[in-house]
C-alpha beads as a LAMMPS data file, in Angstrom:
LAMMPS data file: protein, C-alpha beads

147 atoms
146 bonds

1 atom types
1 bond types

-500.0 500.0 xlo xhi
-500.0 500.0 ylo yhi
-500.0 500.0 zlo zhi

Masses

1 110.0

Atoms # bond

1 1 1 -78.522 -155.892 209.393
2 1 1 -80.462 -152.793 208.532
3 1 1 -81.822 -149.830 210.770
4 1 1 -84.761 -148.559 210.118
5 1 1 -84.944 -144.966 209.763
6 1 1 -82.804 -142.196 210.577
7 1 1 -84.262 -141.383 213.571
8 1 1 -82.663 -144.230 215.104
9 1 1 -79.469 -144.154 213.393
10 1 1 -79.080 -140.773 214.756
11 1 1 -80.145 -141.784 218.059
12 1 1 -78.201 -145.188 217.942
13 1 1 -75.251 -143.077 217.240
14 1 1 -75.659 -140.797 220.492
15 1 1 -75.924 -144.321 222.486
16 1 1 -73.386 -145.981 220.801
17 1 1 -70.871 -142.885 221.561
18 1 1 -71.929 -142.367 225.132
19 1 1 -72.183 -146.150 225.731
20 1 1 -74.956 -145.358 227.977
21 1 1 -77.611 -142.744 228.376
22 1 1 -80.557 -142.069 231.189
23 1 1 -83.688 -141.862 229.586
24 1 1 -83.841 -138.428 230.369
25 1 1 -80.735 -137.508 228.107
26 1 1 -82.661 -139.980 225.441
27 1 1 -85.560 -138.121 225.916
28 1 1 -83.456 -134.615 224.915
29 1 1 -81.986 -136.221 221.991
30 1 1 -85.156 -137.405 220.519
31 1 1 -87.324 -135.771 218.032
32 1 1 -90.867 -135.349 219.548
33 1 1 -93.209 -135.029 216.479
34 1 1 -96.699 -136.281 218.599
35 1 1 -95.278 -135.571 222.212
36 1 1 -97.121 -139.185 223.012
37 1 1 -95.881 -142.907 222.869
38 1 1 -95.359 -142.200 219.207
39 1 1 -92.483 -140.528 219.246
40 1 1 -91.264 -143.745 221.365
41 1 1 -91.691 -146.248 218.595
42 1 1 -87.968 -145.337 217.443
43 1 1 -86.509 -145.945 220.998
44 1 1 -88.834 -149.291 220.952
45 1 1 -87.665 -150.188 217.707
46 1 1 -84.364 -150.502 218.778
47 1 1 -84.640 -151.955 222.047
48 1 1 -86.553 -154.781 220.005
49 1 1 -84.388 -155.163 217.618
50 1 1 -81.522 -156.301 219.741
51 1 1 -79.321 -152.623 219.125
52 1 1 -80.600 -151.052 222.982
53 1 1 -81.017 -152.524 226.358
54 1 1 -82.153 -151.235 229.745
55 1 1 -80.874 -152.995 233.433
56 1 1 -83.967 -151.795 234.613
57 1 1 -86.805 -153.567 236.638
58 1 1 -89.553 -151.199 236.227
59 1 1 -92.249 -151.482 238.818
60 1 1 -91.394 -155.185 239.388
61 1 1 -91.563 -156.056 235.728
62 1 1 -88.574 -157.437 234.443
63 1 1 -89.868 -158.472 231.014
64 1 1 -90.794 -154.983 230.160
65 1 1 -88.515 -155.019 227.060
66 1 1 -90.095 -158.044 225.837
67 1 1 -93.083 -156.113 224.961
68 1 1 -94.125 -155.778 221.198
69 1 1 -93.485 -152.023 219.793
70 1 1 -96.819 -150.389 220.547
71 1 1 -96.696 -151.747 224.769
72 1 1 -92.869 -150.727 225.159
73 1 1 -93.429 -147.254 223.184
74 1 1 -96.359 -146.647 225.829
75 1 1 -94.601 -148.200 228.847
76 1 1 -91.204 -145.721 227.612
77 1 1 -93.444 -142.922 227.479
78 1 1 -95.065 -143.252 230.886
79 1 1 -91.326 -143.607 232.410
80 1 1 -91.038 -139.798 231.619
81 1 1 -94.375 -138.940 233.977
82 1 1 -92.126 -139.236 237.271
83 1 1 -92.944 -140.513 240.334
84 1 1 -96.620 -141.532 241.343
85 1 1 -99.818 -142.600 239.870
86 1 1 -100.867 -141.512 236.647
87 1 1 -103.611 -142.533 233.685
88 1 1 -102.740 -142.867 230.294
89 1 1 -105.139 -143.738 227.331
90 1 1 -107.288 -144.471 230.386
91 1 1 -105.537 -146.778 231.867
92 1 1 -103.963 -146.426 235.666
93 1 1 -100.421 -146.774 236.335
94 1 1 -97.640 -146.193 238.853
95 1 1 -94.308 -144.854 238.720
96 1 1 -91.962 -146.361 241.823
97 1 1 -89.385 -143.435 241.120
98 1 1 -88.153 -141.197 238.957
99 1 1 -87.622 -143.249 235.932
100 1 1 -86.083 -141.095 233.566
101 1 1 -82.836 -142.128 235.772
102 1 1 -82.729 -145.607 234.237
103 1 1 -79.986 -146.066 231.927
104 1 1 -80.172 -147.463 228.480
105 1 1 -77.275 -148.735 227.019
106 1 1 -75.992 -149.826 223.347
107 1 1 -75.594 -153.501 222.875
108 1 1 -72.825 -155.129 220.589
109 1 1 -74.880 -155.722 218.502
110 1 1 -75.197 -151.524 217.673
111 1 1 -71.303 -151.808 217.745
112 1 1 -71.220 -154.354 214.874
113 1 1 -73.841 -152.482 213.366
114 1 1 -71.613 -149.398 213.374
115 1 1 -68.268 -151.114 212.011
116 1 1 -70.388 -152.927 209.158
117 1 1 -71.120 -149.393 208.021
118 1 1 -67.722 -148.251 208.207
119 1 1 -66.295 -151.413 206.658
120 1 1 -68.851 -150.936 203.433
121 1 1 -67.942 -147.306 203.341
122 1 1 -64.097 -148.247 203.049
123 1 1 -65.640 -150.516 200.152
124 1 1 -67.369 -148.279 198.675
125 1 1 -64.481 -145.848 198.428
126 1 1 -61.857 -148.525 197.312
127 1 1 -63.964 -149.467 194.371
128 1 1 -64.346 -145.990 193.504
129 1 1 -60.644 -145.357 193.515
130 1 1 -60.066 -148.774 191.335
131 1 1 -62.914 -147.897 189.040
132 1 1 -61.598 -144.197 188.416
133 1 1 -57.962 -145.844 188.189
134 1 1 -59.344 -148.154 185.511
135 1 1 -61.208 -145.450 183.282
136 1 1 -58.391 -142.922 183.601
137 1 1 -55.940 -146.060 182.462
138 1 1 -58.157 -147.188 179.874
139 1 1 -58.886 -143.586 178.536
140 1 1 -54.802 -143.674 178.399
141 1 1 -54.097 -146.991 176.744
142 1 1 -56.798 -145.623 173.987
143 1 1 -55.001 -142.675 173.121
144 1 1 -51.497 -143.964 173.131
145 1 1 -52.087 -147.080 170.936
146 1 1 -55.301 -146.690 169.013
147 1 1 -56.491 -143.774 166.638

Bonds

1 1 1 2
2 1 2 3
3 1 3 4
4 1 4 5
5 1 5 6
6 1 6 7
7 1 7 8
8 1 8 9
9 1 9 10
10 1 10 11
11 1 11 12
12 1 12 13
13 1 13 14
14 1 14 15
15 1 15 16
16 1 16 17
17 1 17 18
18 1 18 19
19 1 19 20
20 1 20 21
21 1 21 22
22 1 22 23
23 1 23 24
24 1 24 25
25 1 25 26
26 1 26 27
27 1 27 28
28 1 28 29
29 1 29 30
30 1 30 31
31 1 31 32
32 1 32 33
33 1 33 34
34 1 34 35
35 1 35 36
36 1 36 37
37 1 37 38
38 1 38 39
39 1 39 40
40 1 40 41
41 1 41 42
42 1 42 43
43 1 43 44
44 1 44 45
45 1 45 46
46 1 46 47
47 1 47 48
48 1 48 49
49 1 49 50
50 1 50 51
51 1 51 52
52 1 52 53
53 1 53 54
54 1 54 55
55 1 55 56
56 1 56 57
57 1 57 58
58 1 58 59
59 1 59 60
60 1 60 61
61 1 61 62
62 1 62 63
63 1 63 64
64 1 64 65
65 1 65 66
66 1 66 67
67 1 67 68
68 1 68 69
69 1 69 70
70 1 70 71
71 1 71 72
72 1 72 73
73 1 73 74
74 1 74 75
75 1 75 76
76 1 76 77
77 1 77 78
78 1 78 79
79 1 79 80
80 1 80 81
81 1 81 82
82 1 82 83
83 1 83 84
84 1 84 85
85 1 85 86
86 1 86 87
87 1 87 88
88 1 88 89
89 1 89 90
90 1 90 91
91 1 91 92
92 1 92 93
93 1 93 94
94 1 94 95
95 1 95 96
96 1 96 97
97 1 97 98
98 1 98 99
99 1 99 100
100 1 100 101
101 1 101 102
102 1 102 103
103 1 103 104
104 1 104 105
105 1 105 106
106 1 106 107
107 1 107 108
108 1 108 109
109 1 109 110
110 1 110 111
111 1 111 112
112 1 112 113
113 1 113 114
114 1 114 115
115 1 115 116
116 1 116 117
117 1 117 118
118 1 118 119
119 1 119 120
120 1 120 121
121 1 121 122
122 1 122 123
123 1 123 124
124 1 124 125
125 1 125 126
126 1 126 127
127 1 127 128
128 1 128 129
129 1 129 130
130 1 130 131
131 1 131 132
132 1 132 133
133 1 133 134
134 1 134 135
135 1 135 136
136 1 136 137
137 1 137 138
138 1 138 139
139 1 139 140
140 1 140 141
141 1 141 142
142 1 142 143
143 1 143 144
144 1 144 145
145 1 145 146
146 1 146 147
């Protein structure tokens, strides 16, 4: 199970540590390069990948998290516009409330991902320790028995 990109790793780590976060806090943590929907591809990928979920029914759309990454990224970005009507990329929309308060949470898959990373790290340390011990022991045996 791999997680794409350092930005996704950092954002997911924040969510796992907090257990749940409103969109407003996620938006503060997110790296913003474009200041449009493209900044939300990371969060959209975490959602479509099953690492993050939201218990939201956004403007009556219960399945908005089932969209492809671009549609989801646009929807997430539009959630930051506040209550009221708006136009984005020539399309009109309406937010029924302050959607920045919607709560996003890390799923069990996110916990499993970090547990697997921790386990891999421990295995690497153990493997490295064994390799160093064998190298030292082999050097000692060679110096003691073989001239």
